N, C-alpha and C positions, 0 to 999 in steps of 0.2 A: 859508616862509610864517610870518608873525608870529602868535604865540598871543595871542588877545584877552584883555585884562586886565579882570577883573570885581571890583567891590567887594562883599563879602559881610558881612552881619550875622548872627552866630551866637549864639543864645540857648539857654538850658536850657529844655527842654519838660517833662521828667519822668523819674523813676527808679522802677523796681520791682525789689526784691531778693527772691528766693524764700526763701533761707535766711540768717537773720541769725546773728551770733555769739550764743552762749548767754549768758543772764543780762545782757543789755544793756538790757532794759527796752523799753517801747513806743515811746519817743522817743529817737532817737540823733542825734548830731552828727558830721558827717564833713567832711574836707577833700577838695574836688573839684578835681582838676588836669586841665585840658584843654590839648591841644597840637595845633597845626597843623604837619604834617610837610611840608616843602618847599612852602610856599604859592606861592612864586615864585622865580625865579632868584636865586641868591646868598643866599637866606634859608632856612636849613635847618630852623629851628624857631621857632615863636612859642608862648609859654606863658601861660596864665591860671589863676588860682587863686581859688576861691570856697569859702565854707563853707555847707553845707546841712544842715538838720534834717529827718530822715525820721521819719514816723509809721508804725510797724510796717512798715518797709521801703519806704514809699511817699513820693514827692514829686510833687505836682502843681504845677508851677512857674507855670502860668498865673494862679495866685492871688497870685503875688509881683509886686512892682513891677519895672519894666524894669531898674532899676539893680541888682537882685539876680539877674536872669536873664541879663544880657548877659555873653558870654564873649569875643567878638571882633567888631571891625569892621575888616576887613582886605582888602587887594587880593590877588587870587590870579591865577596864570597857569597854566592847564592843570591836569592831575590833581594832587591832593594827598591826604594822609591825615589823618584826625582820630583822635587817641588820647585816651583818658580813663582816669583812675584814681580810685577812691573809697577813701579811707583807712578803716582800722578805726575803730570808734566811739571818740571821744575826748572828754574834757571840754573845755569852752570854755577853761579855763585852759591846758590842754596845747596846744591849737591856737593860742591867742593867743601863747603863749610862742614857738612855732615861727615864727609870722608876724612877731613882734617881732624875732627874731634875723635873719630874712631882711631885714626892713626896715632894721635897723641896719647890715647888711653892705653892701647895694648897691641899696636901693630908696629912693625918695622918697615917703613916705606921711605925711600930716598927723598930728600928735601927737594931735589931738582924736579922729581916726577910730580909731586903734589904742588910745587910752586910754579908750574907753568913752563917747564923746560921745552915741551913740544909746541911747535908753532900753531897747530890747529886747535882752537879752543874746544872743539867738540871731541878731540881725540886725546887731549893731554891727560885725561883721567881714564879713558877707556882701556888703555894698555896696562893698567895697574889692577889686576885681580886681587881683591883683598880677601884672604882666606883664613879659615880656622879661628874665627873669633866667636863661635857659636855659644860658648859658655858665657860670654859677656854681652853679646849684641842685644839681648832682650832688655837690658837695663837702660838702653839709649834709644830714643825715638828718632827715627829718620823720616823721610818723606812718606806720606800716607800711601798705602797700596791702591792701585787702580784696578788691575786684574791679577788673577792668580790661576795656577793649574797644578795638578798632582797626578802622577801616573806610577804604576808599578812596572818594574823591569826585571825580567828573568834573563841573566847573562847567557844562559845555556841556549836561549832562543835567538841569540844574535849571530849574524854571519861573521865568520872570521876572515873572509876573503874580500869583502867589500864594505863600503860605508853603510851604516844603518841610519836611515833618516826616520826619526820618530816624531809624530805630531802629538802635541799636548793641547787639548781643548782648554780655552780660557773662560773664566767666569768673572763677573764684576765683584769686586770686594765690598762695594757699597752701592746703593742706588744712584743711578746717573740721572740727575735732574737738570733741566734746562729752564732758565728764566726768560720769559718773553714779555715784551712791552708793546702796548698798543694804545691808541687814542679812543676813548669812549665818552661821548657827550662833552667833548672839548677838554677832557681830563686824561692825563696819562695814567694808564693802569698797567700793572704788571701781574703776571701769574706764573706759577711754576708747573712744569709738565714733567712727569717721570718718563724718561726715555727707556731705561732698563732698570729692573728691580735687582736688588742684591741677589747674587747667585745665578743670574741669567747669563747665558752664553754670550761672549763678546770677543770672538776671534780665535786664533790659534797661534801657538808658538811651535817652532820645529828645532830639534837638536840633532846633531850628527854624532854618532857613537862609533868609534873604531876599536876593535880588539887588537891590542898591540902584542 
């Protein structure tokens, strides 16, 4: 029996991080990588990249324009997986350098877009989803991952009449360690404290899926 093909629109809905890296400030910039794992036969992976600014670990994407929320508009056949990673907090220049290198290698992206055409420095890259470089992306190192999540999705269980909001539990990609300093016997001492171990829960991301 043939599996019914559906076209899905996947957008970012929100992010909540429980524990941030120490000394990153109230506002942080992250590279967000989303992947569809085996969306249909012969397609092992589809990849999309966005940049998002979090305020104290929070992103409410419904306040963003559609062009900054969109991750995929893709045909799927049967069960597939959705995987995401959020990079450690990086400066705009660090993220832009990485995206420039990716674009120069095997992407076609307008020079105006990557060159800062948009006035808001936090948005000039966010509207440029960089897709379909999965065969090459493993050869180039980007910003280290901070948190990640993976879920299975059965399209037949999705509503066709309303938006489907799906929560994805996040876990730390590596141990979260905080360095503290104190004075002991007149000398400055420092010690490291593990806040979260690798693989422990650290927030949730939400995506919105529409059946088109």
